N, C-alpha and C positions, 0 to 999 in steps of 0.2 A: 601848180603844175598841170599841164595838159598831159596824160599818159599814152604812148601808142599802144602799149597792150596794160589795160586797169586789171585791178585785183579783180573786181566783179562787175560784168555787164547782165542786166536783167534779159531776159528771154523772153519773146512774144511770140505763142505758136501761132496766130493770127486769127483766133476766136474771140479773143478776148473784149474788143470793142463790140462786135456784133451782138454777144453775149449781153454788156453792158445797156446795150440800147433795147435789148428785148426786156431787160429787168427794167428799165426807166417806162418802156410800153405799157408794162403790164400794169403800172400806177400802184406799185407798192414797191419801194426801194429800202424801207426800213428793215427790221431785222427780222428773221425767218421768214423771209419769202421764198419765191421758187427755187432760186439757185442754190441758197442755203440748205434746203431739204435736199434738192440734187448731192451736193456736197456730204451732207452727213449721208445718205443711202450709199453712196460711193465708196466711202471709207465703211461702213459696216458689211457692206457686202463684198469688197477686196479684201477687206485686212480682217474681217470679223470681230471687229470690233463692237462692244455690248450696246455701248450707247455713245454717239458723239455729239459733240456741243461746238460748233464754231464761235471761237473768239476774237476780240478786235487785237489780240496778241497773245503771245505765248506767256509773257508776264500776267496777263490777265488769267490766263488757264491755269498757272499756279498757285495765282490768290484766289484764286475758286477753290482749289484742293486745301489749302491751308483752311479755308472757312470750313470747308466739310468735314474733314477729319476733327473739328471744335480746336484749333491750335488757342491755349490762352498763355498768358503771361507767365513768364518761367518754365515752360514746356521746353525741352532740347530737341534738335532736330539736327541728325549727321548727314554731312553732304560733302563732298570734295571741295578742297579749297580752291583747285583750279576749273572754274566755272563762270561763267557770265553773272554779274550782280544781280537779275532778275532771280536767281534760283533762291539766294540767300533772302532778298528783299521779300519776297512773297510772306515768307514767315516771321521776318521779322516786325514787319508791320503790323501782325496780330500777337506781337508779344512775346515771341521765342526767343531762346538762344541759341546761336547758331553752333554746331561742335563741328570744326573743321578735321577731315580725313586726308591723308596722303594719296597722291597718286601712284599707281602701278610703276615699276621700273621700266617697262618695257611700252607702256603707251600712257595717253593720261586720265585715263579712266581711274574711279574710287579703288583702292587698294582694300581689298576684301579682308586680309588678315588683320588689320586694323580696326574692321566697325566694332566688333564686340568689346574690344578693350574700351571703347568710348561709350558704351550703355550705363546707365545710371536709370536709379526711378525716374527720374524725370524726362527719360527720351520717349518721345512719341513716336516719330516716323524717321525712316532712313530714304534720301533723295538721289538715287544713283543717277549720275550723267551719262547719256551713251555717246562720249566725245567722238567727233567727226562722222557719228551715226555706226560707229563700230559697239556693239553690245558689251555691256557688263557682263559681269558672271552672275545672272540671274537667279539660278537653283540656290547657290550658297548666300544670295541675298535676301530669298523670300526665305530660306530655311532661317536664316538670323531672326527675321521680322517673327517667323510662327513661335520660335522660340519664344520670343521675349513679349510677345502680342503688339507689335508694334506695326503702322501703316508703311506701305512704300508706295512713293511715288516716283514713278519714271519721268524724269527731263529728257525727253525725247525730241526735243527741239531740232537737233541735227539730224534725226534718225528716220527720216520718212523712207518707205521702200525696204528697210533694213530688217534682219533676221536673226533670233536666237535658236541654237538649237539644245534642248535641255538633256538632261541625263536620261531621259526618257525616250530619247530620239526623235522626237517632235519638233518642228521647226516652226516657232511663234514670231508674229512681227514684233518688234522692238513696239512699247507703248501698249501691248494686251497684255502684259503679265502682271505689274504691280496694280494695288486695288485703284490707282489713277496714274493718268499720265497727262503731259501737256506737250504740244507739238508747236512749232514757229512755221509761218507761210513770209516770214521777213525777207525782202529782195536777195538776201543774200543765199538764200536755202534752195535747196533743188526745184520746190515746188514753191512758187509766190504768189502773193497777191498783196505786193507791195509792202503793208504791215498787216497782219493777221496771223491768229493762232487756232487753236483745237483743245478742248478736254475732252479726253477719252476716260470713260467710265466703266470699269470691267467690275466693280462690284456695285450691282444694281441697287444695295438697300441706300446708295449715293443719288440715284436717279432723279428722283422727283424733287430731292430738297436743291439740286446742281440748278434744275429748270426755275428754281425760285430764286436764287442767290442771282442767277445769271440776267433776269427780268426785275432787277431792283428791290426784290425781295417779296416781290408779288406772284399771288397763283394765276398771272395772265395768261401763261401756255394753258393749263387746264381749262380757263374760260374760253380759249378760242376751241379748245376739244371739244368744247362742249359737258366738262366731266364736273363744272361748277356753274352756279345761274350767274354770279358775278365775281370780280376778282379786288383783292384787296390786299394791303400790306401785311403779308405772315411772319417775315423772318428778315434778318439784314441781307443785304445785297446790293449789287451796284448794277450800271449799264455796260455788261460784260459782251452785249451781243453786237456782232458787225452789220453794216449796212448789206442789204442783198448787190448791191455795186462790185463790193468787195468779193463777195461770194461769185458773184458771177465770172469776174477776173479769174478767181481760185476754179470754177471747175473746167474753163478751157485749159488752163495747165493739167489738171487732174486727168482730162482726155487723152494726153498726149505722153501722159509720164513713164509709158514703156520706151519710146521715144528718146526723152529727156534722159533718161537712167542710161540706156545703151551706148548714148554720146557721150555722157560724162566719164563714165568706165572704161572706155577707151582712152579721154583724154589721162585720166587716172594711171593707167596699165602705162602708157608710154612716158609719163614720170618716173614712174618705178622703173621699169626696163633700163631707160636711159641714166637713169644714177645710181642706180645699184651697185656695179663696181668702184665706182668714185666714192659712194658713201664709206664702202668698207676701208677702202684707202685713205681717208680722210677723216675717220673716227665721227661719221655720222650716222645717226640712226632715222630711218624711214619706217613709213607706218608700219606698225604691226597689227595683225589682225589674228586673234584667238580663232584656234579651230573651229568653236561653238558659235562663232560671229559671221556675219557677211559683210561686204564692204559695199554701200551705198555711193560711194565716190562724191561725199557730201564736200569733201576738201582734201588737196594735198598739202602735206606738211613735211617739214624735214627738223630733226633735232640736232642742234650744230654741237661741237665738242665744247664752245663756250660762247660767251657774248661779243667777243672781238670777231671770232669768225662769222657769227650771225651779220654785226654790223657790218662788216666788209661784202658779203653777199648783198644785204638791203641797197648798200652803196653801191655798188658795181649795175645792181638791175635798176637801180633809181637813174643811175647816169646814161642809161639807155633807153629811158623812157619806159619802164617795165615796175611797176605798182606790187610789192609783196610786204606783207604786213606780220608782224607779231602778234598773239593773240593776249589772253588775261593776263592780268598781274594779279598773283595768288590773293583771294579774297581774305586771308588770316593777316596780310600785312598790309591792307589798306586803311587808310588813315581813320576812315568812318568806325574799325571793329580793332584796331592794332591795341589799343589801352585794354582790351578784355578779353585778345585771344593770346593764350600762352604756348602755343604749339610750334613745334620747328618742325616744317614739312620740307624735308630735303627735295624729295622728286618733284613737287608742286612749283616750288621755287626754281629747280630746274628747266622746266617748262616754261615758266616766263621768264627765263633769262637766254633760252637757247632754242624755240621753238621757232619756226618760220613757215608760213602760209604761204604758197606760192598762188600766181593766178589760175583761177578755175571757173568756168562756167562754158554755158552751151556753145556759144559761138567762137571759142578758142578754137586757132586752127594749129594743125602738126607742124608746120613750119615754125611758129609762134612759139609752141612748145621746146622744140629743138633749140630754138635760139634761147630761150629762157636756161634749160639745162647746158647750153654751151660756154652762156656767161657765167652762170654758177662754176663751171670747172674752171673757168680763166679767175676767177675771184679765190 
């Protein structure tokens, strides 16, 4: 079905094709070319990330993180059940057992109070997911991790240009707090390159090995910097680095991040203001943002009072040419893991049944958002 208002529409700033042509004419379109370096420099300067490495996807960045913290068969990793399968797969591939935590009642982020109860002598890491770009309580998570000598890997797939204010009053970019972090530039994200991701390394003891893992387990990067006289196979790894064509597209987006964010935040506010009184009257929850978090307008969602209400809204919008989508199914109930997961995660399952994502993209028009709001109220 062709929708008059799709759920997502990739936005082009106008420079993407020009930069891709520049990359091609440079004679180097494999990984770590001119535009890859420009992207790394942008993130390290703009957000203060200690070291950044572009990857072919956020999934790859998470897989690199699992290798870097030396996940072994039998290790346990705590994460929310309400997340995308990549969050778990990255660690399952190394033999880890995933221990699922419930979500908060007021938003889908991990329930902090449940984490410490899930820690065992086998626990190796905590993977908080900043759902919708809204920060988890990172002070609490880092305190727990420090207490139990655990690694923290931020799944910041949706969290570009979003921040967390800690108990010390300092405002920090999401992805800069855990030992490692992973971002996504999939076409549904705020800043895109079609497919693409990035590993952020905040604990620099991982930096050199991260380069090696990303380059098929070789010290090729050191060789090109003149630090070794030849490169060889020194560790496990894979081909995690993207073509410079992808980086060229991404850099055009990064140059326009302020404008993109400003427009998306206006869309988000129109949804929120337009649905607020209706949501109260109809037992529907709108996104909740903690006082320590900022809103990067990655998505606008509503949490319906039940599955039936959500289904009515989806069908009403669909009948009028508008695509809205539900999001994750709780991973602890998935066919792959269900036989080994014994958790009862009420909030996570509630989001699976009741959360609905509304169209959100740069070129969405004010009148289109008004139409969506009106149809939701009619439903």
